[in-house]
C-alpha positions in Angstrom: -13.5 15.7 -38.1 -10.9 13.2 -38.0 -8.3 13.3 -35.4 -4.6 13.1 -36.3 -2.4 10.4 -34.9 -0.6 12.9 -32.9 -3.8 14.3 -31.3 -4.8 10.6 -30.4 -1.3 9.9 -29.0 -1.3 13.0 -26.8 -5.0 12.1 -25.7 -3.7 8.7 -24.7 -0.9 10.2 -22.9 -3.0 12.5 -20.8 -5.3 9.4 -20.0 -2.3 7.5 -18.8 -1.0 10.4 -16.6 -4.5 10.5 -15.1 -4.8 6.9 -14.5 -1.3 6.9 -12.9 -2.4 9.8 -10.6 -5.6 7.8 -9.5 -3.5 4.7 -9.1 -1.1 6.6 -6.7 -4.0 8.1 -4.8 -5.4 4.6 -4.1 -2.1 3.2 -3.0 -1.8 6.1 -0.7 -5.3 5.5 0.7 -4.8 1.8 1.1 -1.4 2.5 3.1 -3.2 5.1 5.1 -5.9 2.5 5.9 -3.5 -0.1 6.9 -1.7 2.3 9.2 -5.0 3.1 10.9 -5.5 -0.6 11.5 -2.3 -0.9 13.2 -2.9 2.2 15.2 -6.1 0.5 16.4 -4.3 -2.5 17.7 -2.0 -0.3 19.9 1.2 -1.5 18.2 2.3 2.0 17.4 2.3 2.8 21.0 5.3 0.3 21.4 8.7 1.9 21.7 10.3 1.7 18.2 12.9 -0.8 19.2 10.3 -3.3 20.2 8.0 -2.6 17.3 10.9 -3.2 14.9 11.9 -6.4 16.5 8.3 -7.6 16.5 8.1 -6.6 12.6 11.3 -8.3 11.7 10.2 -11.6 13.7 6.8 -11.5 11.7 8.9 -10.8 8.4 11.3 -13.7 9.0 8.5 -16.3 10.0 6.2 -15.1 7.4 2.5 -14.0 7.9 0.9 -17.3 7.5 3.3 -18.9 10.1 2.6 -16.2 12.6 -1.3 -16.6 11.9 -0.9 -20.3 12.5 1.0 -19.9 15.8 -1.4 -17.2 17.1 -4.4 -19.5 16.2 -2.9 -22.4 18.2 
């Protein structure tokens, strides 16, 4: 039986919603894993003021520069 255009459009919208939901779950999972990695380093034990200052400095220098300086 041939599907109508409306049925196909609704099917596509449903698929888009499903994929958007799956993408959101993956983004959340990636964020959770990143937070766990930071927790393992002990950085979350710093007082918030120190952690904020450190993060600000990393942001201003850029990740590549920080990695280069730490490797030196």
